[in-house]
BALOBA-1460 file (C-alpha; in Angstrom, 3 decimals):
// residues 335
<rec num="1" residu="m" x="-28.860" y="-11.698" z="8.040"/>
<rec num="2" residu="s" x="-26.926" y="-10.422" z="11.292"/>
<rec num="3" residu="r" x="-26.606" y="-7.262" z="12.586"/>
<rec num="4" residu="f" x="-24.414" y="-5.665" z="14.812"/>
<rec num="5" residu="k" x="-26.597" y="-2.298" z="15.659"/>
<rec num="6" residu="r" x="-24.152" y="-1.310" z="18.189"/>
<rec num="7" residu="i" x="-21.617" y="-0.114" z="15.636"/>
<rec num="8" residu="s" x="-19.854" y="3.015" z="17.585"/>
<rec num="9" residu="v" x="-20.837" y="6.857" z="16.502"/>
<rec num="10" residu="l" x="-16.940" y="6.334" z="14.844"/>
<rec num="11" residu="g" x="-17.693" y="3.575" z="12.866"/>
<rec num="12" residu="l" x="-21.167" y="5.119" z="11.636"/>
<rec num="13" residu="i" x="-19.071" y="8.567" z="10.465"/>
<rec num="14" residu="f" x="-16.132" y="6.869" z="9.116"/>
<rec num="15" residu="l" x="-18.678" y="4.704" z="6.502"/>
<rec num="16" residu="m" x="-21.379" y="7.578" z="5.894"/>
<rec num="17" residu="l" x="-17.634" y="9.609" z="4.820"/>
<rec num="18" residu="t" x="-16.597" y="7.029" z="2.477"/>
<rec num="19" residu="v" x="-20.361" y="5.707" z="0.597"/>
<rec num="20" residu="i" x="-20.721" y="9.850" z="-0.009"/>
<rec num="21" residu="s" x="-17.329" y="9.850" z="-1.428"/>
<rec num="22" residu="t" x="-17.708" y="6.618" z="-3.917"/>
<rec num="23" residu="s" x="-20.557" y="7.786" z="-5.678"/>
<rec num="24" residu="a" x="-18.177" y="10.539" z="-6.167"/>
<rec num="25" residu="v" x="-15.644" y="8.458" z="-7.079"/>
<rec num="26" residu="s" x="-17.675" y="6.026" z="-9.649"/>
<rec num="27" residu="s" x="-17.749" y="8.770" z="-12.540"/>
<rec num="28" residu="v" x="-13.518" y="9.368" z="-11.893"/>
<rec num="29" residu="s" x="-12.087" y="7.424" z="-15.078"/>
<rec num="30" residu="a" x="-8.675" y="6.456" z="-16.775"/>
<rec num="31" residu="a" x="-8.533" y="9.690" z="-18.058"/>
<rec num="32" residu="s" x="-7.913" y="11.039" z="-14.232"/>
<rec num="33" residu="a" x="-4.599" y="9.408" z="-13.386"/>
<rec num="34" residu="a" x="-2.760" y="12.460" z="-13.201"/>
<rec num="35" residu="s" x="-5.382" y="13.251" z="-10.000"/>
<rec num="36" residu="p" x="-4.927" y="16.080" z="-8.223"/>
<rec num="37" residu="y" x="-5.992" y="14.189" z="-5.172"/>
<rec num="38" residu="t" x="-2.612" y="11.764" z="-5.562"/>
<rec num="39" residu="v" x="-0.370" y="11.943" z="-2.940"/>
<rec num="40" residu="t" x="2.834" y="12.765" z="-2.517"/>
<rec num="41" residu="f" x="5.841" y="11.313" z="0.274"/>
<rec num="42" residu="a" x="8.599" y="11.922" z="1.076"/>
<rec num="43" residu="t" x="11.753" y="12.149" z="-0.590"/>
<rec num="44" residu="t" x="13.959" y="9.025" z="0.017"/>
<rec num="45" residu="a" x="17.533" y="9.080" z="1.196"/>
<rec num="46" residu="t" x="19.947" y="8.014" z="-1.317"/>
<rec num="47" residu="s" x="23.690" y="7.195" z="-1.893"/>
<rec num="48" residu="a" x="25.886" y="10.271" z="-3.349"/>
<rec num="49" residu="a" x="26.664" y="7.687" z="-5.864"/>
<rec num="50" residu="s" x="23.189" y="7.416" z="-7.308"/>
<rec num="51" residu="a" x="22.154" y="11.296" z="-6.799"/>
<rec num="52" residu="a" x="25.035" y="12.597" z="-9.534"/>
<rec num="53" residu="v" x="23.009" y="9.867" z="-12.083"/>
<rec num="54" residu="a" x="22.314" y="11.938" z="-14.755"/>
<rec num="55" residu="p" x="18.152" y="11.247" z="-15.661"/>
<rec num="56" residu="a" x="17.924" y="9.688" z="-19.323"/>
<rec num="57" residu="p" x="15.027" y="11.420" z="-22.067"/>
<rec num="58" residu="a" x="11.732" y="11.332" z="-20.687"/>
<rec num="59" residu="s" x="9.704" y="8.890" z="-21.780"/>
<rec num="60" residu="t" x="7.120" y="9.313" z="-24.474"/>
<rec num="61" residu="t" x="5.390" y="6.863" z="-23.544"/>
<rec num="62" residu="p" x="2.545" y="7.434" z="-21.263"/>
<rec num="63" residu="a" x="2.788" y="5.803" z="-17.712"/>
<rec num="64" residu="v" x="-0.847" y="4.326" z="-16.689"/>
<rec num="65" residu="t" x="-0.339" y="4.981" z="-12.976"/>
<rec num="66" residu="a" x="-2.990" y="4.582" z="-10.233"/>
<rec num="67" residu="i" x="-5.943" y="7.599" z="-8.907"/>
<rec num="68" residu="r" x="-3.517" y="6.687" z="-5.475"/>
<rec num="69" residu="p" x="-0.452" y="5.453" z="-5.519"/>
<rec num="70" residu="i" x="1.090" y="2.511" z="-5.111"/>
<rec num="71" residu="a" x="2.656" y="1.467" z="-2.267"/>
<rec num="72" residu="v" x="6.151" y="-0.580" z="-2.125"/>
<rec num="73" residu="n" x="6.890" y="-2.731" z="1.313"/>
<rec num="74" residu="i" x="10.274" y="-4.579" z="1.166"/>
<rec num="75" residu="n" x="11.249" y="-7.033" z="3.776"/>
<rec num="76" residu="g" x="7.993" y="-5.931" z="6.295"/>
<rec num="77" residu="s" x="8.838" y="-2.409" z="5.162"/>
<rec num="78" residu="f" x="7.160" y="0.676" z="3.718"/>
<rec num="79" residu="m" x="8.738" y="3.002" z="1.415"/>
<rec num="80" residu="a" x="9.025" y="6.662" z="0.624"/>
<rec num="81" residu="t" x="9.703" y="6.806" z="-3.140"/>
<rec num="82" residu="d" x="10.319" y="10.094" z="-5.196"/>
<rec num="83" residu="s" x="7.924" y="8.799" z="-8.382"/>
<rec num="84" residu="s" x="4.819" y="7.208" z="-7.307"/>
<rec num="85" residu="p" x="4.779" y="3.786" z="-9.030"/>
<rec num="86" residu="f" x="2.387" y="2.728" z="-11.335"/>
<rec num="87" residu="i" x="0.929" y="-0.640" z="-13.694"/>
<rec num="88" residu="q" x="1.315" y="-0.439" z="-17.294"/>
<rec num="89" residu="s" x="0.111" y="-3.544" z="-18.861"/>
<rec num="90" residu="g" x="-0.199" y="-5.454" z="-15.993"/>
<rec num="91" residu="r" x="3.121" y="-5.033" z="-14.640"/>
<rec num="92" residu="v" x="4.257" y="-3.183" z="-11.783"/>
<rec num="93" residu="m" x="6.616" y="0.021" z="-12.424"/>
<rec num="94" residu="i" x="9.056" y="0.532" z="-9.872"/>
<rec num="95" residu="p" x="11.813" y="3.392" z="-9.306"/>
<rec num="96" residu="i" x="14.853" y="2.064" z="-9.680"/>
<rec num="97" residu="r" x="16.555" y="4.033" z="-6.514"/>
<rec num="98" residu="n" x="13.782" y="1.842" z="-4.985"/>
<rec num="99" residu="l" x="16.640" y="-0.553" z="-5.258"/>
<rec num="100" residu="a" x="18.753" y="0.051" z="-3.228"/>
<rec num="101" residu="s" x="16.489" y="-1.365" z="-0.100"/>
<rec num="102" residu="l" x="17.203" y="-4.322" z="-1.993"/>
<rec num="103" residu="g" x="20.374" y="-4.604" z="-1.003"/>
<rec num="104" residu="l" x="21.344" y="-3.730" z="-4.423"/>
<rec num="105" residu="t" x="23.427" y="-0.777" z="-6.369"/>
<rec num="106" residu="y" x="23.512" y="0.652" z="-9.499"/>
<rec num="107" residu="s" x="24.832" y="3.603" z="-12.238"/>
<rec num="108" residu="w" x="23.306" y="5.101" z="-14.938"/>
<rec num="109" residu="d" x="25.068" y="5.507" z="-18.023"/>
<rec num="110" residu="a" x="23.451" y="9.233" z="-19.744"/>
<rec num="111" residu="k" x="24.894" y="8.178" z="-23.978"/>
<rec num="112" residu="s" x="23.192" y="4.462" z="-24.312"/>
<rec num="113" residu="r" x="20.897" y="5.524" z="-22.349"/>
<rec num="114" residu="s" x="21.010" y="1.717" z="-19.862"/>
<rec num="115" residu="a" x="21.714" y="0.960" z="-16.129"/>
<rec num="116" residu="t" x="23.671" y="-1.166" z="-13.989"/>
<rec num="117" residu="i" x="22.757" y="-3.183" z="-11.470"/>
<rec num="118" residu="v" x="25.091" y="-4.927" z="-9.115"/>
<rec num="119" residu="d" x="24.265" y="-7.255" z="-6.470"/>
<rec num="120" residu="r" x="26.898" y="-7.766" z="-2.736"/>
<rec num="121" residu="t" x="27.767" y="-10.452" z="-4.646"/>
<rec num="122" residu="n" x="28.814" y="-8.727" z="-7.801"/>
<rec num="123" residu="n" x="25.755" y="-9.895" z="-9.729"/>
<rec num="124" residu="t" x="24.825" y="-8.170" z="-13.254"/>
<rec num="125" residu="f" x="22.120" y="-6.559" z="-14.885"/>
<rec num="126" residu="v" x="22.129" y="-4.246" z="-17.467"/>
<rec num="127" residu="m" x="18.446" y="-2.645" z="-19.071"/>
<rec num="128" residu="t" x="18.667" y="0.099" z="-21.341"/>
<rec num="129" residu="q" x="15.454" y="2.757" z="-21.439"/>
<rec num="130" residu="g" x="12.734" y="1.728" z="-24.347"/>
<rec num="131" residu="l" x="14.093" y="-2.373" z="-24.932"/>
<rec num="132" residu="s" x="13.059" y="-5.504" z="-23.226"/>
<rec num="133" residu="t" x="16.411" y="-6.796" z="-23.680"/>
<rec num="134" residu="a" x="18.582" y="-6.688" z="-20.715"/>
<rec num="135" residu="y" x="21.931" y="-8.573" z="-20.011"/>
<rec num="136" residu="k" x="21.952" y="-11.010" z="-16.653"/>
<rec num="137" residu="n" x="25.521" y="-11.255" z="-16.402"/>
<rec num="138" residu="g" x="25.654" y="-10.685" z="-20.397"/>
<rec num="139" residu="q" x="23.631" y="-12.938" z="-20.608"/>
<rec num="140" residu="p" x="20.618" y="-11.760" z="-22.678"/>
<rec num="141" residu="v" x="16.692" y="-12.159" z="-20.605"/>
<rec num="142" residu="v" x="12.515" y="-10.798" z="-22.425"/>
<rec num="143" residu="m" x="12.105" y="-8.439" z="-19.719"/>
<rec num="144" residu="d" x="8.107" y="-8.599" z="-19.456"/>
<rec num="145" residu="s" x="7.939" y="-4.739" z="-19.576"/>
<rec num="146" residu="e" x="10.522" y="-2.216" z="-20.780"/>
<rec num="147" residu="a" x="12.264" y="0.008" z="-18.275"/>
<rec num="148" residu="g" x="11.424" y="3.765" z="-19.165"/>
<rec num="149" residu="n" x="11.796" y="6.985" z="-18.011"/>
<rec num="150" residu="y" x="9.004" y="8.848" z="-16.371"/>
<rec num="151" residu="n" x="9.283" y="12.620" z="-15.489"/>
<rec num="152" residu="g" x="12.941" y="12.257" z="-15.181"/>
<rec num="153" residu="r" x="13.077" y="9.295" z="-13.358"/>
<rec num="154" residu="m" x="13.887" y="5.365" z="-14.420"/>
<rec num="155" residu="m" x="11.067" y="3.011" z="-13.988"/>
<rec num="156" residu="v" x="11.807" y="-0.672" z="-14.422"/>
<rec num="157" residu="p" x="9.531" y="-3.852" z="-14.220"/>
<rec num="158" residu="a" x="9.690" y="-4.765" z="-10.002"/>
<rec num="159" residu="r" x="8.718" y="-8.253" z="-10.929"/>
<rec num="160" residu="f" x="10.753" y="-9.014" z="-13.243"/>
<rec num="161" residu="v" x="14.094" y="-6.877" z="-11.794"/>
<rec num="162" residu="s" x="13.840" y="-7.864" z="-8.341"/>
<rec num="163" residu="e" x="12.467" y="-12.163" z="-9.340"/>
<rec num="164" residu="a" x="16.366" y="-11.827" z="-11.341"/>
<rec num="165" residu="f" x="17.922" y="-11.515" z="-7.786"/>
<rec num="166" residu="g" x="16.622" y="-13.503" z="-6.431"/>
<rec num="167" residu="y" x="13.860" y="-12.502" z="-4.403"/>
<rec num="168" residu="s" x="10.338" y="-12.724" z="-3.597"/>
<rec num="169" residu="v" x="7.051" y="-10.357" z="-5.642"/>
<rec num="170" residu="y" x="3.515" y="-10.324" z="-4.689"/>
<rec num="171" residu="y" x="0.485" y="-7.210" z="-5.500"/>
<rec num="172" residu="e" x="-2.353" y="-7.058" z="-3.188"/>
<rec num="173" residu="a" x="-5.205" y="-5.354" z="-5.413"/>
<rec num="174" residu="t" x="-7.012" y="-4.966" z="-1.944"/>
<rec num="175" residu="r" x="-4.812" y="-2.577" z="-0.578"/>
<rec num="176" residu="g" x="-2.369" y="-1.067" z="-3.934"/>
<rec num="177" residu="i" x="0.676" y="-2.670" z="-2.017"/>
<rec num="178" residu="l" x="3.590" y="-4.074" z="-4.032"/>
<rec num="179" residu="f" x="5.509" y="-6.255" z="-1.158"/>
<rec num="180" residu="i" x="8.960" y="-7.400" z="-1.959"/>
<rec num="181" residu="t" x="10.999" y="-9.594" z="0.080"/>
<rec num="182" residu="s" x="14.264" y="-12.023" z="0.179"/>
<rec num="183" residu="q" x="14.764" y="-15.476" z="0.371"/>
<rec num="184" residu="d" x="14.597" y="-15.310" z="4.290"/>
<rec num="185" residu="y" x="12.693" y="-12.967" z="5.145"/>
<rec num="186" residu="i" x="10.168" y="-13.358" z="8.321"/>
<rec num="187" residu="a" x="7.965" y="-11.514" z="9.613"/>
<rec num="188" residu="d" x="9.257" y="-9.817" z="13.167"/>
<rec num="189" residu="p" x="6.828" y="-11.138" z="16.185"/>
<rec num="190" residu="a" x="8.977" y="-9.380" z="18.673"/>
<rec num="191" residu="k" x="7.002" y="-6.090" z="16.483"/>
<rec num="192" residu="l" x="3.685" y="-7.579" z="16.008"/>
<rec num="193" residu="n" x="3.686" y="-8.817" z="19.461"/>
<rec num="194" residu="s" x="4.713" y="-5.016" z="20.501"/>
<rec num="195" residu="g" x="3.494" y="-3.652" z="23.833"/>
<rec num="196" residu="n" x="3.801" y="-0.125" z="21.697"/>
<rec num="197" residu="v" x="0.430" y="-0.969" z="19.499"/>
<rec num="198" residu="q" x="1.277" y="1.367" z="17.603"/>
<rec num="199" residu="e" x="4.252" y="0.039" z="16.393"/>
<rec num="200" residu="a" x="2.529" y="-3.525" z="15.850"/>
<rec num="201" residu="r" x="-0.588" y="-2.011" z="13.800"/>
<rec num="202" residu="r" x="1.748" y="-0.851" z="11.580"/>
<rec num="203" residu="a" x="3.750" y="-4.381" z="12.032"/>
<rec num="204" residu="a" x="0.433" y="-5.939" z="10.826"/>
<rec num="205" residu="i" x="-0.908" y="-3.712" z="7.775"/>
<rec num="206" residu="a" x="2.768" y="-4.387" z="6.440"/>
<rec num="207" residu="l" x="1.338" y="-8.540" z="6.189"/>
<rec num="208" residu="p" x="-0.274" y="-9.105" z="2.602"/>
<rec num="209" residu="i" x="-3.628" y="-9.602" z="3.008"/>
<rec num="210" residu="q" x="-4.423" y="-13.412" z="2.522"/>
<rec num="211" residu="y" x="-7.898" y="-15.399" z="1.438"/>
<rec num="212" residu="n" x="-9.623" y="-18.571" z="1.787"/>
<rec num="213" residu="f" x="-12.284" y="-17.083" z="-0.532"/>
<rec num="214" residu="k" x="-12.540" y="-15.151" z="-3.532"/>
<rec num="215" residu="a" x="-12.176" y="-11.042" z="-2.958"/>
<rec num="216" residu="a" x="-14.596" y="-8.842" z="-3.959"/>
<rec num="217" residu="p" x="-13.689" y="-7.545" z="-7.348"/>
<rec num="218" residu="l" x="-14.698" y="-4.571" z="-6.203"/>
<rec num="219" residu="a" x="-12.219" y="-4.473" z="-3.793"/>
<rec num="220" residu="v" x="-9.083" y="-3.241" z="-5.806"/>
<rec num="221" residu="s" x="-8.644" y="0.775" z="-4.645"/>
<rec num="222" residu="d" x="-5.819" y="1.171" z="-5.983"/>
<rec num="223" residu="k" x="-8.340" y="3.794" z="-8.355"/>
<rec num="224" residu="l" x="-10.114" y="5.002" z="-5.740"/>
<rec num="225" residu="l" x="-9.227" y="8.121" z="-3.443"/>
<rec num="226" residu="n" x="-10.091" y="6.978" z="0.193"/>
<rec num="227" residu="y" x="-9.255" y="4.079" z="2.533"/>
<rec num="228" residu="s" x="-9.433" y="3.770" z="6.500"/>
<rec num="229" residu="y" x="-7.853" y="1.193" z="8.857"/>
<rec num="230" residu="s" x="-10.355" y="0.267" z="11.737"/>
<rec num="231" residu="f" x="-8.784" y="-0.874" z="14.707"/>
<rec num="232" residu="a" x="-10.603" y="-1.967" z="18.168"/>
<rec num="233" residu="a" x="-8.773" y="-0.616" z="21.595"/>
<rec num="234" residu="g" x="-5.782" y="-1.223" z="22.501"/>
<rec num="235" residu="d" x="-6.101" y="-3.743" z="19.609"/>
<rec num="236" residu="a" x="-2.910" y="-5.150" z="17.366"/>
<rec num="237" residu="s" x="-4.442" y="-8.599" z="16.147"/>
<rec num="238" residu="r" x="-7.020" y="-7.684" z="13.893"/>
<rec num="239" residu="y" x="-8.500" y="-4.904" z="11.536"/>
<rec num="240" residu="v" x="-10.727" y="-3.245" z="8.938"/>
<rec num="241" residu="y" x="-9.849" y="-2.038" z="5.785"/>
<rec num="242" residu="d" x="-13.161" y="-0.022" z="3.756"/>
<rec num="243" residu="n" x="-11.892" y="1.586" z="0.551"/>
<rec num="244" residu="g" x="-15.460" y="3.313" z="-0.096"/>
<rec num="245" residu="q" x="-16.858" y="0.556" z="-1.620"/>
<rec num="246" residu="v" x="-16.157" y="-2.820" z="0.194"/>
<rec num="247" residu="t" x="-15.220" y="-3.552" z="4.220"/>
<rec num="248" residu="t" x="-12.693" y="-6.749" z="4.661"/>
<rec num="249" residu="v" x="-11.803" y="-7.285" z="7.637"/>
<rec num="250" residu="v" x="-8.507" y="-8.765" z="8.539"/>
<rec num="251" residu="e" x="-7.126" y="-11.062" z="11.336"/>
<rec num="252" residu="i" x="-3.447" y="-11.960" z="12.087"/>
<rec num="253" residu="t" x="-2.720" y="-15.582" z="13.167"/>
<rec num="254" residu="n" x="0.868" y="-17.214" z="13.123"/>
<rec num="255" residu="g" x="2.625" y="-14.130" z="11.401"/>
<rec num="256" residu="k" x="0.375" y="-13.903" z="8.402"/>
<rec num="257" residu="a" x="-2.996" y="-11.706" z="7.817"/>
<rec num="258" residu="y" x="-6.011" y="-13.584" z="6.604"/>
<rec num="259" residu="a" x="-9.070" y="-12.037" z="5.738"/>
<rec num="260" residu="v" x="-11.806" y="-13.771" z="7.413"/>
<rec num="261" residu="w" x="-14.988" y="-11.312" z="6.398"/>
<rec num="262" residu="q" x="-15.564" y="-8.896" z="3.395"/>
<rec num="263" residu="y" x="-19.103" y="-6.987" z="3.201"/>
<rec num="264" residu="s" x="-19.946" y="-4.242" z="0.917"/>
<rec num="265" residu="t" x="-20.494" y="-0.556" z="2.418"/>
<rec num="266" residu="g" x="-23.350" y="0.826" z="0.265"/>
<rec num="267" residu="g" x="-25.633" y="1.090" z="3.002"/>
<rec num="268" residu="i" x="-24.290" y="1.955" z="7.156"/>
<rec num="269" residu="p" x="-23.694" y="-1.577" z="8.080"/>
<rec num="270" residu="g" x="-25.872" y="-2.054" z="11.749"/>
<rec num="271" residu="y" x="-29.200" y="-1.546" z="9.621"/>
<rec num="272" residu="d" x="-29.356" y="-4.652" z="7.133"/>
<rec num="273" residu="l" x="-28.208" y="-2.471" z="3.944"/>
<rec num="274" residu="y" x="-24.995" y="-3.830" z="3.644"/>
<rec num="275" residu="t" x="-24.620" y="-7.817" z="1.747"/>
<rec num="276" residu="t" x="-21.650" y="-9.821" z="2.743"/>
<rec num="277" residu="l" x="-19.240" y="-10.916" z="-0.882"/>
<rec num="278" residu="g" x="-17.111" y="-13.685" z="1.270"/>
<rec num="279" residu="g" x="-16.398" y="-15.262" z="4.703"/>
<rec num="280" residu="e" x="-18.238" y="-15.134" z="7.288"/>
<rec num="281" residu="q" x="-19.481" y="-11.915" z="10.014"/>
<rec num="282" residu="p" x="-17.587" y="-12.176" z="13.214"/>
<rec num="283" residu="a" x="-19.007" y="-11.004" z="16.515"/>
<rec num="284" residu="y" x="-17.061" y="-8.599" z="17.954"/>
<rec num="285" residu="m" x="-17.147" y="-5.915" z="15.058"/>
<rec num="286" residu="n" x="-18.939" y="-4.128" z="17.423"/>
<rec num="287" residu="d" x="-16.308" y="-3.788" z="18.221"/>
<rec num="288" residu="m" x="-14.298" y="-3.141" z="15.774"/>
<rec num="289" residu="f" x="-14.146" y="1.052" z="14.686"/>
<rec num="290" residu="n" x="-12.662" y="2.762" z="18.507"/>
<rec num="291" residu="d" x="-9.065" y="4.079" z="16.483"/>
<rec num="292" residu="s" x="-9.158" y="4.817" z="13.031"/>
<rec num="293" residu="f" x="-6.749" y="6.107" z="10.492"/>
<rec num="294" residu="n" x="-8.473" y="7.840" z="7.358"/>
<rec num="295" residu="y" x="-7.290" y="8.734" z="4.224"/>
<rec num="296" residu="s" x="-9.454" y="10.810" z="1.524"/>
<rec num="297" residu="r" x="-8.393" y="13.151" z="-1.635"/>
<rec num="298" residu="g" x="-4.833" y="13.574" z="-0.130"/>
<rec num="299" residu="k" x="-5.866" y="14.378" z="3.912"/>
<rec num="300" residu="y" x="-5.278" y="12.016" z="6.619"/>
<rec num="301" residu="k" x="-6.889" y="12.182" z="9.686"/>
<rec num="302" residu="a" x="-7.115" y="9.844" z="12.799"/>
<rec num="303" residu="y" x="-9.902" y="9.182" z="15.171"/>
<rec num="304" residu="f" x="-10.371" y="8.174" z="18.320"/>
<rec num="305" residu="k" x="-12.922" y="7.838" z="21.602"/>
<rec num="306" residu="d" x="-11.976" y="9.100" z="24.404"/>
<rec num="307" residu="a" x="-13.212" y="8.104" z="27.936"/>
<rec num="308" residu="a" x="-16.080" y="9.443" z="27.465"/>
<rec num="309" residu="g" x="-17.016" y="7.799" z="24.674"/>
<rec num="310" residu="n" x="-17.584" y="11.273" z="22.036"/>
<rec num="311" residu="v" x="-14.996" y="11.068" z="19.381"/>
<rec num="312" residu="q" x="-11.519" y="13.242" z="19.106"/>
<rec num="313" residu="s" x="-9.457" y="13.571" z="15.522"/>
<rec num="314" residu="f" x="-6.313" y="15.270" z="14.795"/>
<rec num="315" residu="a" x="-4.959" y="15.769" z="10.671"/>
<rec num="316" residu="y" x="-1.064" y="13.800" z="9.989"/>
<rec num="317" residu="t" x="1.314" y="13.562" z="7.168"/>
<rec num="318" residu="p" x="2.384" y="10.374" z="7.561"/>
<rec num="319" residu="a" x="5.423" y="9.502" z="5.720"/>
<rec num="320" residu="h" x="4.928" y="6.803" z="3.652"/>
<rec num="321" residu="y" x="2.341" y="4.532" z="4.258"/>
<rec num="322" residu="g" x="3.024" y="2.448" z="6.608"/>
<rec num="323" residu="e" x="2.741" y="6.311" z="9.024"/>
<rec num="324" residu="i" x="-1.043" y="6.180" z="8.321"/>
<rec num="325" residu="i" x="-0.992" y="4.124" z="11.961"/>
<rec num="326" residu="q" x="-0.409" y="7.154" z="14.558"/>
<rec num="327" residu="a" x="-0.513" y="6.245" z="18.546"/>
<rec num="328" residu="s" x="-3.144" y="7.062" z="20.225"/>
<rec num="329" residu="p" x="-3.554" y="10.532" z="21.861"/>
<rec num="330" residu="v" x="-6.289" y="8.872" z="24.346"/>
<rec num="331" residu="a" x="-3.669" y="6.473" z="25.396"/>
<rec num="332" residu="a" x="-1.590" y="8.481" z="25.934"/>
<rec num="333" residu="g" x="-4.054" y="11.028" z="28.164"/>
<rec num="334" residu="s" x="-3.891" y="14.020" z="25.343"/>
<rec num="335" residu="i" x="-7.677" y="13.856" z="24.636"/>
């Protein structure tokens, strides 16, 4: 088995933290959906018309949510949500207010408990709380999951509603991210190749990860409490994503993100205690833990190596998922 014994001190610290936390995570059951460690993101700005919409009576149907909130990325931008998306019967449910990012508007009729969604060309989509039959331009259609009210927020099946208006939907289980894109969307190469490393890294993690091998089942992240991103110094063309059980190495090529190696983190890499689950180990692994960004039990912390090789860190609070990537204070000369 190949080894990368010269892994940085930072990588060791990070991986030890995730290994320790994994044992605690394994005892968490589906009943812990209301985990106190769930992150609450900043509220999305809404129009005056949307803000005035009266909420429907709360649903009595319990929402099956992830321990960690599902992130929503629309046309390359991560959204702040006022209510966490969740998975119900295999369907991702999102707040109806997020549809505004798709250029859609909506109104709520409290009497009939129905929401009317309209796109830029005046196509209309009407759905009623608790019913799986909706109406597109007056014609009945059966949704794959009914709309519902959870904690005062109207939640709708993301795939069905988005595709009804011509958008593509993809749920990436590796990181628990829902990607929604318009037909003409192309990732901005200027951002991916930006001289601003923070901007380029944020653009890199905003790409859905694609596989040329079968992803490991334990790579699914939405029921785990911890995750981290690590990068080589000053680089955004590749990163390491760790969920505390499985580590995925990703390379950015021609505007797409590809998983090139996946291994278990049941031990400390560099000491032959890891197992390859897919792909092949790249030769550059020794360089990949210079800058790291960690989410652990609702808290965020960034780690950087200074010129002397010492690890420096700071805590922070992002407004949305993409802001887990922070600017390097080392590059700015502040540490």
